[in-house]
N, C-alpha and C positions, 0 to 999 in steps of 0.2 A: 225467614227474610232472601237469601238470595235464591235458595233454591226454589222457591216462590214466582221473581223476578224472569229466569232462566226460564221456566218454564211458559212463562205467562210471552216471555221474547218470543221461544221457539212458536207458540202457537200464531206468533202473531205469524210470524214468517215463512211459517206453512200455510193459512191464509192466505197471507199475500199471493204467495204461487200460484196459487189455486187457483186464482183469480183468472179468467178467459186473458187478459190484454198481457197477465204473464206467461201463459201457457202457447200464446201466437207468436211472442218473444223468443220463446224458449226454444220454437219450431224453427222461428225463420234463419237463425243463426247457429243450433246448434251443433253438431258432428256427429251424432251421435245413432243417426239413420231416424227412421219412420216416417211412414205413409205418409203425414203430414205436410212432409219438407218440400218444394216446390221449387225447383231450379233458383238459386239465386248466385249471384257478384260473389259474395263475401262465401260461401262453401266451394265455390267452381273454382277463385284465385287460390283457397287453402290448398285442394286435392290439387292444383298445377306445381303450387308451390312446393310440399312439400316431396311430388316426384324428383319435380328435377333436385333437391338438395338430399334428398334420399340417398339420389344415383351417381349423383359427382361425389356422394360420401364411399358409396359401394366402390366405385373406382380404385379409389385410393388404399382400397386391401387387398393383399394377395390376390392372383386371381382364382384360386382353389377355395379361397369362401367366397368373392363377389355376389357367386349365383343364388346362392341360399340369401344374402344380404337381398338382390332383387326381389327376390321373392318375399321378403319382409313389407319391405318399402310396396309392393303394389298389392300384398294383403292389408298393408296399412290406410293406403289410400282408400281402397273398397269399403273396407271398414265402415266410414266417414259415410258413405253414400248406401249403408246397407238400411233397407228397407222403405226408401223413399221412392216414390210411383215415379215419381217425374225422369228421376238419375236411375231410375232401371237398367237401361242398354248401356250405363258408363261402366256400373257395377259391376254387370257381367263382362262386360270387355276389358275393366283390371282383375278380375278373377279368373278367367280367360288366363290370361300373361301370370298370375300367380299360380294356375295349378298345372300347369303346362312347367315353368320352371320347377315347383314340388315333385314333379313326377319326372321329369328329368337328374334332379340332387338323390332324389332316393334311386336311381336308380347305378348312377353314376358315383358313390360315398366313395370317399378315398375310407379306409378303416385304420389307414397305418399313421395318417395324423389325425390329432388330438382337434379338438372342436376352439375355434375362437369366440374366445370373449371381449367384447368392445362394449362397453355400458351395462346395461341390465341387456343387452342381447347377446347368443350364444350364435357362431354361422359352421354351418357345417360344411366339413370340405368336401370337395371332388377330388378326382384323378386328373392330372398332367392330358393323361393321354385324350380325356372326353371333353376336353377346353375347345375346342374348334366348333365339332357338331353340336355344341351348347349352345356356343353361341349361335350358329346358323338358327337352329331351333326357336333358341329364343327369338329372335329377328323374324320368323315367320309370327311365330302366338303376336309381337307385336304388331304385325304388318294387318292380321286379322281382326285385334284388338281395333284398331284403328278405321277396319272396313267395316265392325259393328256402329261405332260412333256417328261414322260422317254416314252412313246406310237411313239414307228418308228419314231425318227426325224433326217432329216436329219444330213448326217456327222458332216456338218460346223453346226449345232445349240450343236449337241448331248452334248459336253461338257460345254455348258453355260446353257442347260435345266439341266442336272445332279447337277449342281452347285444350281440351282434355286430350285430343288427338296431337294435337302440336306439340305437349309436351314430349307425346309420347314418341310422335317421330324425331325430337332431342336424342330423346335415351336410345332410339335406334342408329341416328349418326356415329354416338358414342361409341356406340358397341359397337361396330362397323370398322371404326377408328381401332379399336383396342385388339381387333381381330386382323387389322392390317401390321399392328406393329408386331401381332402373335407372332404371324405368315415370318415375319420380317425377320423375326428372331431367328426363328424354325434354318429358313433359309441360310441365314448368316453363318447359323452353327454347322448347319449340312457341308456348308463350304467350309467351311474350319479344320475339318474334319477329314473335308476329302483332300486336304491341303498337304495337313496334318501324314495323309496316309502315305500320298504318293512321296514325300518327303523326308 
């Protein structure tokens, strides 16, 4: 008897989901991608929030692990827009950043260090010597992504793409700040070594 009730309940739930109104609601609020998803405030704000929060969390890691974290952050944001015709330029912009960082990480992986596990994620370390150049290349990728987002979008896309471009710009500012701190540390260390050698 219980099994029959469970089967009937499951069938009713599937039938309800198959109705046009249920499918429309799912498409509008879904973050799983799909060509039927139009630009909407809920999804745009979700992508912006995730990019901001994830990037901030990446900055809490040791510098060697940050870039793989940035890569995962931009990949996760892009996946939310995958397949949507309306969001296609934004998807391509986020993928550009992800792929560029991925190439950098693969080219500069530090085999002497272990991967860092944090929650369900594992981050690949890069060599310390590569960090300044990786920062500059990542900033360039972000600037290219902003250009893609702001290049003559349709009127209904414009406010959404501007929000995504703005959070990329915010990430870029944080990255530049981290670069200046790294350079300042290197200059202080060089000065200390020179003074020590002279003394």
